[in-house]
C-alpha positions in Angstrom: -7.6 23.6 13.5 -3.9 23.7 14.4 -1.1 23.6 11.7 -0.1 20.2 12.8 -3.6 18.9 12.5 -4.0 20.4 9.0 -0.7 18.8 7.8 -1.7 15.5 9.3 -5.1 15.6 7.7 -3.3 16.4 4.2 -0.8 13.5 4.7 -3.6 11.1 5.4 -5.6 12.1 2.1 -2.1 12.1 0.1 -1.0 8.7 1.3 -4.2 7.0 2.5 -6.0 4.1 0.9 -9.1 4.5 -1.3 -10.3 1.0 -0.4 -13.6 2.2 0.8 -14.3 3.9 -2.3 -14.0 0.7 -4.3 -16.5 -0.7 -1.6 -18.9 1.9 -2.5 -19.2 0.6 -5.9 -20.8 -2.5 -4.7 -23.3 -1.0 -2.5 -26.8 -1.5 -3.7 -28.6 1.8 -4.0 -31.9 0.0 -3.8 -30.9 -1.0 -0.2 -31.2 2.7 0.7 -27.4 3.0 1.0 -27.2 1.5 4.5 -23.8 -0.1 3.7 -22.3 3.3 3.5 -22.1 3.8 7.5 -18.4 3.4 8.5 -16.7 3.9 5.1 -13.9 6.3 4.9 -15.0 8.3 1.9 -12.6 11.7 2.3 -10.9 10.6 -0.9 -14.0 10.7 -3.0 -14.5 14.0 -4.7 -17.3 13.2 -6.9 -19.7 10.3 -7.6 -22.0 9.8 -10.3 -24.3 6.9 -11.0 -26.1 6.8 -14.5 -29.5 5.2 -15.3 -28.0 2.3 -16.7 -26.1 1.2 -13.6 -22.6 2.4 -14.6 -20.7 4.3 -11.7 -18.1 7.0 -11.9 -16.0 7.9 -8.9 -13.5 10.6 -8.9 -10.9 10.7 -6.4 -9.0 13.7 -4.6 -5.9 14.8 -6.6 -3.1 13.3 -4.9 -0.3 15.3 -6.5 -2.0 18.6 -5.7 -2.3 17.4 -2.3 1.6 16.8 -2.1 2.0 20.2 -3.4 0.0 21.7 -0.8 1.7 19.6 1.9 5.1 20.5 0.6 4.1 24.3 1.1 3.0 23.6 4.7 5.9 21.6 5.8 8.7 23.9 7.3 12.4 22.8 6.7 11.5 20.0 4.6 10.2 21.7 1.6 13.2 20.9 -0.6 12.8 17.2 -0.3 9.0 17.4 -0.8 9.4 19.4 -3.9 11.9 17.1 -5.3 9.1 14.3 -4.7 6.5 16.4 -6.4 8.8 17.4 -9.3 9.8 13.7 -9.8 6.1 12.8 -10.1 5.4 15.5 -12.2 8.0 13.9 -14.7 6.5 10.4 -14.2 3.1 11.7 -15.1 4.5 13.3 -18.4 6.3 10.2 -19.2 3.1 8.2 -18.9 1.2 10.7 -20.9 -0.4 12.7 -18.1 1.6 15.9 -19.2 3.2 18.2 -16.8 1.0 20.8 -14.8 1.4 24.6 -15.3 1.6 26.8 -12.5 
């Protein structure tokens, strides 16, 4: 994989939509999961379905993807780092806490 392809994939994960992950919640497992074909589930990192029907879906960590993307982009790192820093501060203000490196 070329570096440009890697950066493009990271950007797609960091900025892409997660609509198909929500659609996944409404697929009946009794149907054999046939509705999964064609869904973009790259953003799903984990999925659990409890016996009572409750579903938990964990998505990729976008902040971590932005950090990795910032490391990969040459010449634009300072702007990307500023963005990541601002997102860290916003997460802290919302109670998410800042990440320790």
